[in-house]
N, C-alpha and C positions, 0 to 999 in steps of 0.2 A: 092521890085525886089530882087529874089531868086540866092544866092550865087553861085556860080561855082566849084566844087569839084576841089580843086586845088594840081594838082598831086606831086610837089615838097613836100607835108607836106606827103603824104602816107606810108612813111617810119617810121613818128610819131608812127603809129597804129600797126605794123607788132608784136611785139611781144605780143598784143592781140589778136589779129588774129589768129597768128599761136595757143597761146593757146585754141582759139574757133576751131580752123579747129582741132586739134588735140582729142577735144572733140568729137566731131563730127564721125571723121574716127577712132580713136581709135588707129591709127599707125605712127610712125611719116613719113615716108616716104612719105604715102597718104596724110599726112598734109601737106607738106612742097610743093606740087603737087597741092593741093588743094587752099594754100594762093596765089603760086604762078599763077595758073591759073586765079583766083579773082584778079588780078592784073591787069592781060594781058587784061580782058574784060572791066574793068573800063578804064584802058588807051586808049580803042581803039576808044573813041570817046569824046566828050567834056559831062558830069554829071552836071544835075543842084541836089542843096538839100536844104532844107527845114532848117530854124534857124541854121546855121552851126553845123548842125549835121553831121558829116562826120562820125564818129565813127559809128553812127548809121547805115547810107548808106553803110558802107560798113560791116559789118555783114551781112545786111539784103544780101549785094551783097554774099559773102559768102556763106550764106546759099542757097539761091537760084542756086548757081553754085554747092554747094554738090548736092541737089534734083535734078539737070539736069545729074550731072556724075552718080548718082545710080540709075537715070533712062534709061541713056543711058547705063551702064552695066548690069541692070536687061534684056535688050534685044539682050546681046550680049552672045556667047557658054560660058559657063563656063569652068574653065580651074582648075584644081588639082595644089595646092599650096605646095612648098617644106617643106619640115619638118623643114630644117635648118632656126632660126630665129638668123639673124644679133645680135649681144649686141649694148646695145647702147654708141657710141663713143663718147657723149657729157656730162659726169654725172653731176645730179642737183646739189653734194653734196658727200653727202656718198652715195656709191653701194644701200645701203640699201633703202635709202629716193629714188634713181632712179627708185627703182619695182616697189615701193609704188607707187609713181607717176604716171609709166607708166600702172599701173594696177588698179587707180582711175580713167584715162582717158578709158581706154577701157572700164571698168563697165559705164562710161557716154555714150558711142558710142551704148553700149548697151541696151539704154533707149526709150522709146517709141519716134517719130518726135516731140510729142507737149511739153515731157517734156524733151526732149534733149534740144531741142531750147531753154529752158525759161532758163532749166540752166546754159548754156553755156554763156546767154546773161547778167543773173547778176552774179551768181558765177565765172564762168571763165573770160567773159571780164569785168565784173564790172560796166555795164549799172548800173543804177538806173532803178527803177520799172517804174517811168515815160519812161526813154528811152527805155526799155527793150520795155514797150508795143507799143509805135509808131514804134520800129525795127520790131517789129512782127505782126504789125497790129491786135494788138486783146485790149479788156478792160484793163483796169491797174489792176482789181479784177480778173481777167482771171490769170494774171502775177502769182499775189500772191499766188492764189489757186494751177496751176500749179506747179509752185517752191517747194510749203509744198508739196504734194505730190511728184515729183520729187527726191527731199529729202530724201522721205522716202522712195524710189524705189530703190534707190542707196545705201543709208545705209543696208537695206535687203539683195543686192547682195553682200555687201564688207563686210557684216557677223559685230561680236562684234569688 
């Protein structure tokens, strides 16, 4: 029998999902909204998962919610953003570390979809290659090759 996703344990994964969302979106506010919307969708009805892989299921749901939001946004008229960007209110430690982390997440969000998804699954969320392959529904070898290319592209963006 396939186990049901237990809503009481969703909070156990919020930090990892937030980091994944931040890497997908590139902005703290958008990442918070994405995690919240993902939880709303997941909690809307009973969910069945395979092999107690609730993190993989949640990561897939987060990615699908992100892609749906992206597709919906492309259909709406574009607005002009203000030049004002609020400062990070929750520093990671030293202020320069916070800036570097936000630069890193912004760079990850600019990667191609295939590269960003695998980098988020393995490096940001901490899934194994096997878990990432199952979550992204691709072969494990594809995860390894995309991850190599994603890291190379990220290194190129960030420079020395």
